[in-house]
C-alpha positions in Angstrom: 9.7 62.3 -36.6 8.3 59.7 -38.5 10.7 57.7 -39.2 11.5 57.1 -35.3 8.2 56.1 -35.3 8.8 53.3 -37.5 12.1 51.8 -36.8 10.6 52.3 -32.8 8.2 49.4 -33.9 10.3 47.4 -35.9 12.4 47.2 -33.4 9.9 46.3 -31.4 7.9 43.9 -33.1 11.3 41.9 -33.7 11.5 41.7 -30.4 9.0 40.3 -29.1 9.2 37.4 -32.0 12.7 36.9 -30.6 11.2 36.4 -27.6 8.1 33.9 -28.6 10.1 32.1 -30.6 12.6 31.4 -27.4 10.0 31.0 -25.2 7.9 27.8 -27.8 11.4 26.6 -27.9 11.8 26.8 -24.5 8.8 24.4 -23.9 9.7 21.7 -26.3 12.6 21.1 -24.8 10.6 20.7 -22.0 8.3 18.1 -23.5 11.2 16.3 -25.2 13.3 15.8 -21.9 9.9 14.8 -20.2 9.9 17.2 -17.3 6.9 18.9 -18.0 3.7 17.8 -15.9 6.2 15.7 -13.3 4.7 17.3 -10.9 4.0 14.0 -8.5 5.5 13.1 -6.2 6.5 9.4 -6.3 7.2 7.2 -4.0 9.1 4.5 -5.1 11.3 4.6 -4.1 10.2 5.8 0.0 9.4 9.1 1.0 10.9 11.0 4.6 8.4 11.9 6.7 8.9 14.2 9.6 9.3 13.5 13.2 6.2 12.5 15.8 6.0 14.4 19.8 8.6 16.4 20.2 11.5 15.2 17.5 10.6 17.3 15.2 13.7 17.8 14.0 15.4 14.2 14.2 14.6 11.5 12.4 14.3 7.5 12.8 16.2 5.2 9.6 16.0 1.1 9.7 19.2 -0.2 8.6 20.2 -3.9 8.3 23.7 -4.1 10.3 23.5 -7.9 10.6 25.9 -9.6 7.3 22.4 -11.8 7.5 20.0 -8.3 6.7 23.1 -7.2 4.9 23.5 -10.6 2.7 19.5 -10.8 2.2 19.0 -7.7 0.6 22.6 -7.0 -1.6 20.8 -10.7 -3.1 17.2 -9.4 -3.8 18.8 -6.2 -5.5 20.8 -8.4 -7.3 17.9 -10.8 -7.9 16.1 -7.3 -9.2 18.1 -6.4 -10.9 19.4 -9.5 -13.7 15.5 -10.1 -14.5 14.0 -8.4 -17.8 11.4 -5.3 -16.8 8.7 -6.0 -17.7 7.7 -3.9 -21.3 4.1 -1.8 -20.1 2.5 1.2 -22.7 2.1 4.4 -21.2 -0.2 5.8 -22.4 -0.7 9.4 -21.6 -4.0 11.0 -20.1 -6.4 13.6 -21.6 -5.7 15.9 -19.3 -1.7 15.9 -20.3 -2.3 15.2 -24.3 -4.8 19.0 -23.5 -1.5 20.0 -22.4 1.2 18.5 -25.3 -0.9 19.7 -28.4 2.0 20.0 -30.4 
């Protein structure tokens, strides 16, 4: 009876240890991959809002259709891609530092 109790406790402790190790590894990967704290809506690529009035399931989209508008957008994109982005030093806010303590 005593040996069965010992085996049960040893197995239970080892399973808890394995679970703890796997959880720690997954938390590290969340921080390494940069997916930790990514819960804000970014509007740099645009945001689609719901329709107004009766047409809540429809969207209005402004799409350039004339050749001059398309060429102007293309030239603007080429100009943006040809210039280097300015270097910015990012310092994490205190809440992120507290969350990512390891």
